[in-house]
A tleap script that builds the chain and sets N, CA, C and O, in Angstrom:
source leaprc.protein.ff14SB
mol = sequence {
  NMET MET LYS ILE VAL LYS PHE SER TYR LEU
  ALA LEU LEU ILE GLY LEU VAL LEU LEU LEU
  VAL HIE PHE GLU SER SER ILE LEU SER VAL
  ILE SER LEU VAL GLY GLY LEU LEU ILE VAL
  ALA LEU VAL GLY GLU PRO MET VAL GLU GLY
  LEU LYS GLU PHE GLY VAL CYS TYR GLY PHE
  SER ASP HIE VAL THR GLY ILE ILE SER SER
  LEU ALA SER ASN LEU PRO GLU ALA VAL MET
  THR LEU PHE MET VAL ILE CYS PRO PRO CILE
}
set mol.1.N position { 1.224 -21.390 -51.890 }
set mol.1.CA position { 1.579 -22.457 -52.815 }
set mol.1.C position { 2.945 -22.193 -53.437 }
set mol.1.O position { 3.794 -23.083 -53.477 }
set mol.2.N position { 3.160 -20.972 -53.923 }
set mol.2.CA position { 4.441 -20.645 -54.550 }
set mol.2.C position { 5.586 -20.728 -53.543 }
set mol.2.O position { 6.718 -21.045 -53.907 }
set mol.3.N position { 5.284 -20.442 -52.273 }
set mol.3.CA position { 6.300 -20.517 -51.235 }
set mol.3.C position { 6.790 -21.958 -51.087 }
set mol.3.O position { 7.984 -22.194 -50.904 }
set mol.4.N position { 5.865 -22.920 -51.168 }
set mol.4.CA position { 6.228 -24.332 -51.058 }
set mol.4.C position { 7.061 -24.757 -52.252 }
set mol.4.O position { 8.037 -25.490 -52.098 }
set mol.5.N position { 6.689 -24.308 -53.439 }
set mol.5.CA position { 7.438 -24.657 -54.647 }
set mol.5.C position { 8.847 -24.084 -54.574 }
set mol.5.O position { 9.807 -24.768 -54.929 }
set mol.6.N position { 8.989 -22.842 -54.121 }
set mol.6.CA position { 10.312 -22.238 -53.992 }
set mol.6.C position { 11.145 -22.992 -52.957 }
set mol.6.O position { 12.345 -23.181 -53.154 }
set mol.7.N position { 10.521 -23.426 -51.851 }
set mol.7.CA position { 11.228 -24.205 -50.844 }
set mol.7.C position { 11.706 -25.521 -51.418 }
set mol.7.O position { 12.815 -25.961 -51.114 }
set mol.8.N position { 10.889 -26.159 -52.243 }
set mol.8.CA position { 11.272 -27.434 -52.858 }
set mol.8.C position { 12.453 -27.239 -53.796 }
set mol.8.O position { 13.385 -28.043 -53.799 }
set mol.9.N position { 12.418 -26.172 -54.593 }
set mol.9.CA position { 13.543 -25.892 -55.484 }
set mol.9.C position { 14.817 -25.611 -54.698 }
set mol.9.O position { 15.900 -26.048 -55.089 }
set mol.10.N position { 14.693 -24.886 -53.598 }
set mol.10.CA position { 15.850 -24.595 -52.763 }
set mol.10.C position { 16.427 -25.881 -52.171 }
set mol.10.O position { 17.645 -26.056 -52.141 }
set mol.11.N position { 15.560 -26.778 -51.700 }
set mol.11.CA position { 16.025 -28.049 -51.141 }
set mol.11.C position { 16.729 -28.890 -52.204 }
set mol.11.O position { 17.755 -29.510 -51.924 }
set mol.12.N position { 16.189 -28.915 -53.414 }
set mol.12.CA position { 16.835 -29.651 -54.495 }
set mol.12.C position { 18.186 -29.049 -54.858 }
set mol.12.O position { 19.138 -29.782 -55.128 }
set mol.13.N position { 18.276 -27.727 -54.867 }
set mol.13.CA position { 19.533 -27.053 -55.177 }
set mol.13.C position { 20.589 -27.354 -54.123 }
set mol.13.O position { 21.742 -27.626 -54.460 }
set mol.14.N position { 20.209 -27.308 -52.857 }
set mol.14.CA position { 21.148 -27.623 -51.779 }
set mol.14.C position { 21.613 -29.072 -51.895 }
set mol.14.O position { 22.797 -29.361 -51.722 }
set mol.15.N position { 20.691 -29.976 -52.185 }
set mol.15.CA position { 21.061 -31.379 -52.363 }
set mol.15.C position { 22.015 -31.581 -53.519 }
set mol.15.O position { 22.946 -32.379 -53.418 }
set mol.16.N position { 21.799 -30.868 -54.622 }
set mol.16.CA position { 22.684 -30.966 -55.781 }
set mol.16.C position { 24.080 -30.457 -55.447 }
set mol.16.O position { 25.073 -31.076 -55.832 }
set mol.17.N position { 24.166 -29.341 -54.736 }
set mol.17.CA position { 25.465 -28.796 -54.351 }
set mol.17.C position { 26.196 -29.776 -53.437 }
set mol.17.O position { 27.391 -30.010 -53.616 }
set mol.18.N position { 25.498 -30.348 -52.466 }
set mol.18.CA position { 26.135 -31.316 -51.567 }
set mol.18.C position { 26.579 -32.567 -52.317 }
set mol.18.O position { 27.607 -33.160 -51.991 }
set mol.19.N position { 25.806 -32.962 -53.315 }
set mol.19.CA position { 26.177 -34.120 -54.124 }
set mol.19.C position { 27.432 -33.828 -54.940 }
set mol.19.O position { 28.310 -34.682 -55.062 }
set mol.20.N position { 27.514 -32.635 -55.491 }
set mol.20.CA position { 28.662 -32.286 -56.332 }
set mol.20.C position { 29.963 -32.150 -55.538 }
set mol.20.O position { 31.035 -32.420 -56.078 }
set mol.21.N position { 29.892 -31.739 -54.271 }
set mol.21.CA position { 31.112 -31.609 -53.469 }
set mol.21.C position { 31.411 -32.874 -52.675 }
set mol.21.O position { 32.361 -32.900 -51.893 }
set mol.22.N position { 30.616 -33.923 -52.863 }
set mol.22.CA position { 30.821 -35.232 -52.226 }
set mol.22.C position { 30.902 -35.131 -50.705 }
set mol.22.O position { 31.734 -35.783 -50.073 }
set mol.23.N position { 30.037 -34.315 -50.134 }
set mol.23.CA position { 29.987 -34.160 -48.684 }
set mol.23.C position { 29.084 -35.239 -48.113 }
set mol.23.O position { 27.875 -35.234 -48.344 }
set mol.24.N position { 29.676 -36.163 -47.368 }
set mol.24.CA position { 28.882 -37.247 -46.791 }
set mol.24.C position { 29.185 -37.373 -45.297 }
set mol.24.O position { 30.340 -37.340 -44.873 }
set mol.25.N position { 28.142 -37.515 -44.533 }
set mol.25.CA position { 28.274 -37.759 -43.103 }
set mol.25.C position { 26.919 -38.168 -42.567 }
set mol.25.O position { 25.915 -38.104 -43.277 }
set mol.26.N position { 26.893 -38.585 -41.328 }
set mol.26.CA position { 25.619 -38.960 -40.727 }
set mol.26.C position { 24.746 -37.729 -40.497 }
set mol.26.O position { 23.518 -37.825 -40.516 }
set mol.27.N position { 25.364 -36.590 -40.283 }
set mol.27.CA position { 24.604 -35.348 -40.113 }
set mol.27.C position { 23.877 -35.015 -41.415 }
set mol.27.O position { 22.716 -34.606 -41.395 }
set mol.28.N position { 24.561 -35.191 -42.541 }
set mol.28.CA position { 23.933 -34.946 -43.833 }
set mol.28.C position { 22.749 -35.882 -44.052 }
set mol.28.O position { 21.729 -35.478 -44.610 }
set mol.29.N position { 22.884 -37.120 -43.617 }
set mol.29.CA position { 21.784 -38.074 -43.752 }
set mol.29.C position { 20.562 -37.625 -42.949 }
set mol.29.O position { 19.433 -37.712 -43.432 }
set mol.30.N position { 20.788 -37.153 -41.740 }
set mol.30.CA position { 19.690 -36.687 -40.895 }
set mol.30.C position { 19.047 -35.439 -41.507 }
set mol.30.O position { 17.823 -35.314 -41.536 }
set mol.31.N position { 19.879 -34.520 -41.994 }
set mol.31.CA position { 19.358 -33.305 -42.622 }
set mol.31.C position { 18.542 -33.665 -43.862 }
set mol.31.O position { 17.473 -33.098 -44.089 }
set mol.32.N position { 19.040 -34.601 -44.661 }
set mol.32.CA position { 18.321 -35.020 -45.864 }
set mol.32.C position { 16.992 -35.668 -45.512 }
set mol.32.O position { 15.982 -35.411 -46.168 }
set mol.33.N position { 16.985 -36.506 -44.482 }
set mol.33.CA position { 15.757 -37.161 -44.050 }
set mol.33.C position { 14.724 -36.143 -43.573 }
set mol.33.O position { 13.554 -36.216 -43.949 }
set mol.34.N position { 15.156 -35.203 -42.751 }
set mol.34.CA position { 14.237 -34.182 -42.254 }
set mol.34.C position { 13.744 -33.295 -43.400 }
set mol.34.O position { 12.565 -32.946 -43.453 }
set mol.35.N position { 14.647 -32.933 -44.315 }
set mol.35.CA position { 14.246 -32.125 -45.464 }
set mol.35.C position { 13.243 -32.847 -46.343 }
set mol.35.O position { 12.270 -32.243 -46.795 }
set mol.36.N position { 13.464 -34.132 -46.593 }
set mol.36.CA position { 12.517 -34.911 -47.381 }
set mol.36.C position { 11.158 -35.009 -46.718 }
set mol.36.O position { 10.126 -34.894 -47.380 }
set mol.37.N position { 11.159 -35.222 -45.412 }
set mol.37.CA position { 9.888 -35.291 -44.687 }
set mol.37.C position { 9.150 -33.953 -44.730 }
set mol.37.O position { 7.926 -33.921 -44.859 }
set mol.38.N position { 9.887 -32.857 -44.622 }
set mol.38.CA position { 9.253 -31.537 -44.719 }
set mol.38.C position { 8.635 -31.314 -46.103 }
set mol.38.O position { 7.525 -30.795 -46.218 }
set mol.39.N position { 9.360 -31.707 -47.146 }
set mol.39.CA position { 8.836 -31.538 -48.498 }
set mol.39.C position { 7.563 -32.350 -48.673 }
set mol.39.O position { 6.574 -31.850 -49.208 }
set mol.40.N position { 7.582 -33.599 -48.225 }
set mol.40.CA position { 6.394 -34.451 -48.352 }
set mol.40.C position { 5.225 -33.861 -47.568 }
set mol.40.O position { 4.097 -33.833 -48.061 }
set mol.41.N position { 5.488 -33.391 -46.351 }
set mol.41.CA position { 4.420 -32.851 -45.517 }
set mol.41.C position { 3.864 -31.544 -46.081 }
set mol.41.O position { 2.656 -31.314 -46.032 }
set mol.42.N position { 4.732 -30.692 -46.614 }
set mol.42.CA position { 4.277 -29.398 -47.112 }
set mol.42.C position { 3.596 -29.485 -48.474 }
set mol.42.O position { 2.735 -28.661 -48.783 }
set mol.43.N position { 3.961 -30.456 -49.282 }
set mol.43.CA position { 3.407 -30.552 -50.629 }
set mol.43.C position { 2.145 -31.415 -50.651 }
set mol.43.O position { 1.386 -31.363 -51.619 }
set mol.44.N position { 1.908 -32.195 -49.618 }
set mol.44.CA position { 0.771 -33.120 -49.602 }
set mol.44.C position { -0.579 -32.450 -49.762 }
set mol.44.O position { -1.367 -32.847 -50.620 }
set mol.45.N position { -0.854 -31.462 -48.965 }
set mol.45.CA position { -2.166 -30.796 -49.007 }
set mol.45.C position { -2.424 -30.074 -50.331 }
set mol.45.O position { -3.504 -30.230 -50.902 }
set mol.46.N position { -1.463 -29.283 -50.841 }
set mol.46.CA position { -1.701 -28.660 -52.158 }
set mol.46.C position { -1.892 -29.696 -53.273 }
set mol.46.O position { -2.637 -29.450 -54.221 }
set mol.47.N position { -1.230 -30.843 -53.166 }
set mol.47.CA position { -1.394 -31.891 -54.173 }
set mol.47.C position { -2.813 -32.449 -54.147 }
set mol.47.O position { -3.409 -32.683 -55.198 }
set mol.48.N position { -3.351 -32.661 -52.953 }
set mol.48.CA position { -4.721 -33.178 -52.838 }
set mol.48.C position { -5.712 -32.160 -53.396 }
set mol.48.O position { -6.637 -32.530 -54.120 }
set mol.49.N position { -5.530 -30.896 -53.071 }
set mol.49.CA position { -6.415 -29.866 -53.595 }
set mol.49.C position { -6.322 -29.781 -55.118 }
set mol.49.O position { -7.335 -29.612 -55.797 }
set mol.50.N position { -5.110 -29.900 -55.648 }
set mol.50.CA position { -4.935 -29.869 -57.092 }
set mol.50.C position { -5.606 -31.052 -57.771 }
set mol.50.O position { -6.198 -30.900 -58.840 }
set mol.51.N position { -5.521 -32.230 -57.160 }
set mol.51.CA position { -6.190 -33.399 -57.723 }
set mol.51.C position { -7.705 -33.250 -57.686 }
set mol.51.O position { -8.393 -33.669 -58.616 }
set mol.52.N position { -8.231 -32.652 -56.611 }
set mol.52.CA position { -9.674 -32.409 -56.548 }
set mol.52.C position { -10.113 -31.485 -57.678 }
set mol.52.O position { -11.111 -31.740 -58.352 }
set mol.53.N position { -9.347 -30.400 -57.879 }
set mol.53.CA position { -9.672 -29.465 -58.953 }
set mol.53.C position { -9.543 -30.141 -60.325 }
set mol.53.O position { -10.346 -29.884 -61.222 }
set mol.54.N position { -8.536 -31.002 -60.484 }
set mol.54.CA position { -8.349 -31.740 -61.727 }
set mol.54.C position { -9.562 -32.620 -62.018 }
set mol.54.O position { -10.060 -32.652 -63.143 }
set mol.55.N position { -10.034 -33.333 -60.997 }
set mol.55.CA position { -11.204 -34.189 -61.165 }
set mol.55.C position { -12.454 -33.407 -61.520 }
set mol.55.O position { -13.228 -33.825 -62.382 }
set mol.56.N position { -12.657 -32.272 -60.860 }
set mol.56.CA position { -13.825 -31.435 -61.150 }
set mol.56.C position { -13.727 -30.861 -62.562 }
set mol.56.O position { -14.716 -30.829 -63.293 }
set mol.57.N position { -12.535 -30.410 -62.942 }
set mol.57.CA position { -12.337 -29.785 -64.252 }
set mol.57.C position { -12.634 -30.759 -65.394 }
set mol.57.O position { -13.234 -30.378 -66.399 }
set mol.58.N position { -12.214 -32.014 -65.234 }
set mol.58.CA position { -12.400 -32.995 -66.303 }
set mol.58.C position { -13.600 -33.906 -66.086 }
set mol.58.O position { -13.830 -34.820 -66.878 }
set mol.59.N position { -14.359 -33.672 -65.036 }
set mol.59.CA position { -15.583 -34.416 -64.797 }
set mol.59.C position { -15.379 -35.823 -64.266 }
set mol.59.O position { -16.250 -36.676 -64.439 }
set mol.60.N position { -14.251 -36.086 -63.626 }
set mol.60.CA position { -13.997 -37.401 -63.038 }
set mol.60.C position { -14.653 -37.494 -61.662 }
set mol.60.O position { -14.774 -36.500 -60.946 }
set mol.61.N position { -15.068 -38.699 -61.313 }
set mol.61.CA position { -15.606 -38.906 -59.969 }
set mol.61.C position { -14.457 -38.933 -58.970 }
set mol.61.O position { -13.290 -39.006 -59.353 }
set mol.62.N position { -14.801 -38.874 -57.685 }
set mol.62.CA position { -13.774 -38.946 -56.643 }
set mol.62.C position { -13.032 -40.277 -56.699 }
set mol.62.O position { -11.834 -40.335 -56.423 }
set mol.63.N position { -13.736 -41.335 -57.054 }
set mol.63.CA position { -13.118 -42.656 -57.136 }
set mol.63.C position { -12.038 -42.689 -58.226 }
set mol.63.O position { -10.932 -43.175 -57.989 }
set mol.64.N position { -12.356 -42.179 -59.402 }
set mol.64.CA position { -11.390 -42.174 -60.507 }
set mol.64.C position { -10.208 -41.262 -60.174 }
set mol.64.O position { -9.064 -41.593 -60.483 }
set mol.65.N position { -10.478 -40.129 -59.554 }
set mol.65.CA position { -9.397 -39.230 -59.149 }
set mol.65.C position { -8.488 -39.917 -58.130 }
set mol.65.O position { -7.271 -39.737 -58.178 }
set mol.66.N position { -9.044 -40.685 -57.226 }
set mol.66.CA position { -8.241 -41.442 -56.261 }
set mol.66.C position { -7.379 -42.492 -56.938 }
set mol.66.O position { -6.236 -42.711 -56.539 }
set mol.67.N position { -7.918 -43.141 -57.958 }
set mol.67.CA position { -7.137 -44.133 -58.698 }
set mol.67.C position { -5.971 -43.450 -59.410 }
set mol.67.O position { -4.854 -43.968 -59.406 }
set mol.68.N position { -6.222 -42.301 -60.016 }
set mol.68.CA position { -5.148 -41.558 -60.688 }
set mol.68.C position { -4.075 -41.157 -59.682 }
set mol.68.O position { -2.883 -41.258 -59.975 }
set mol.69.N position { -4.483 -40.709 -58.512 }
set mol.69.CA position { -3.536 -40.340 -57.464 }
set mol.69.C position { -2.705 -41.542 -57.036 }
set mol.69.O position { -1.492 -41.431 -56.858 }
set mol.70.N position { -3.348 -42.682 -56.871 }
set mol.70.CA position { -2.641 -43.891 -56.469 }
set mol.70.C position { -1.641 -44.325 -57.530 }
set mol.70.O position { -0.515 -44.703 -57.207 }
set mol.71.N position { -2.044 -44.274 -58.785 }
set mol.71.CA position { -1.117 -44.632 -59.865 }
set mol.71.C position { 0.081 -43.688 -59.897 }
set mol.71.O position { 1.218 -44.122 -60.080 }
set mol.72.N position { -0.181 -42.401 -59.720 }
set mol.72.CA position { 0.908 -41.426 -59.758 }
set mol.72.C position { 1.885 -41.629 -58.605 }
set mol.72.O position { 3.086 -41.425 -58.776 }
set mol.73.N position { 1.396 -42.023 -57.448 }
set mol.73.CA position { 2.291 -42.196 -56.305 }
set mol.73.C position { 3.040 -43.521 -56.345 }
set mol.73.O position { 4.128 -43.623 -55.778 }
set mol.74.N position { 2.488 -44.535 -56.997 }
set mol.74.CA position { 3.144 -45.838 -57.047 }
set mol.74.C position { 3.958 -46.073 -58.311 }
set mol.74.O position { 4.734 -47.026 -58.367 }
set mol.75.N position { 3.804 -45.240 -59.314 }
set mol.75.CA position { 4.504 -45.437 -60.572 }
set mol.75.C position { 6.033 -45.402 -60.429 }
set mol.75.O position { 6.697 -46.251 -61.024 }
set mol.76.N position { 6.626 -44.463 -59.671 }
set mol.76.CA position { 8.100 -44.478 -59.547 }
set mol.76.C position { 8.628 -45.783 -58.957 }
set mol.76.O position { 9.656 -46.287 -59.410 }
set mol.77.N position { 7.946 -46.338 -57.956 }
set mol.77.CA position { 8.398 -47.601 -57.376 }
set mol.77.C position { 8.257 -48.749 -58.372 }
set mol.77.O position { 9.102 -49.644 -58.413 }
set mol.78.N position { 7.199 -48.726 -59.167 }
set mol.78.CA position { 7.012 -49.771 -60.174 }
set mol.78.C position { 8.107 -49.708 -61.229 }
set mol.78.O position { 8.613 -50.744 -61.661 }
set mol.79.N position { 8.473 -48.515 -61.640 }
set mol.79.CA position { 9.539 -48.357 -62.641 }
set mol.79.C position { 10.868 -48.842 -62.073 }
set mol.79.O position { 11.605 -49.556 -62.752 }
set mol.80.N position { 11.182 -48.465 -60.840 }
set mol.80.CA position { 12.439 -48.912 -60.229 }
set mol.80.C position { 12.463 -50.431 -60.049 }
set mol.80.O position { 13.506 -51.059 -60.235 }
set mol.81.N position { 11.332 -51.020 -59.691 }
set mol.81.CA position { 11.260 -52.478 -59.567 }
set mol.81.C position { 11.498 -53.137 -60.913 }
set mol.81.O position { 12.205 -54.140 -60.999 }
set mol.82.N position { 10.916 -52.584 -61.958 }
set mol.82.CA position { 11.124 -53.119 -63.301 }
set mol.82.C position { 12.598 -53.038 -63.691 }
set mol.82.O position { 13.142 -53.983 -64.261 }
set mol.83.N position { 13.248 -51.907 -63.383 }
set mol.83.CA position { 14.688 -51.788 -63.678 }
set mol.83.C position { 15.504 -52.836 -62.910 }
set mol.83.O position { 16.449 -53.408 -63.452 }
set mol.84.N position { 15.136 -53.084 -61.650 }
set mol.84.CA position { 15.860 -54.070 -60.847 }
set mol.84.C position { 15.658 -55.487 -61.383 }
set mol.84.O position { 16.574 -56.307 -61.319 }
set mol.85.N position { 14.486 -55.777 -61.904 }
set mol.85.CA position { 14.218 -57.109 -62.465 }
set mol.85.C position { 14.991 -57.287 -63.776 }
set mol.85.O position { 15.566 -58.346 -64.027 }
set mol.86.N position { 14.998 -56.242 -64.604 }
set mol.86.CA position { 15.679 -56.343 -65.895 }
set mol.86.C position { 17.191 -56.401 -65.725 }
set mol.86.O position { 17.857 -57.194 -66.390 }
set mol.87.N position { 17.736 -55.575 -64.847 }
set mol.87.CA position { 19.184 -55.502 -64.681 }
set mol.87.C position { 19.503 -55.509 -63.186 }
set mol.87.O position { 19.690 -54.449 -62.587 }
set mol.88.N position { 19.567 -56.707 -62.576 }
set mol.88.CA position { 19.822 -56.766 -61.129 }
set mol.88.C position { 21.245 -56.299 -60.786 }
set mol.88.O position { 22.155 -56.410 -61.608 }
set mol.89.N position { 21.427 -55.781 -59.573 }
set mol.89.CA position { 22.776 -55.333 -59.167 }
set mol.89.C position { 23.713 -56.532 -59.024 }
set mol.89.O position { 23.289 -57.659 -58.768 }
set mol.90.N position { 24.963 -56.252 -59.195 }
set mol.90.CA position { 25.973 -57.324 -59.102 }
set mol.90.C position { 26.389 -57.541 -57.668 }
set mol.90.O position { 27.228 -58.399 -57.392 }
savepdb mol mol.pdb
quit
């Protein structure tokens, strides 16, 4: 688990450095896409296990835990949609 977290921090650090030096190319896009997919794939299983433990710890049913998971995964898109509705791009 800690190995995945350290990998995620390393990926974020590399992305920040590339952002600060304004390095842009199609190769960077491919690397970013593959890195993002790796992060999603590696963090998915520990997240599900953590949600199961969260539900057991607080006495939630599997259904309620699934709803919490769904809200957590869709909330960033809902916030961005709200920002786009309030202040559309020019």
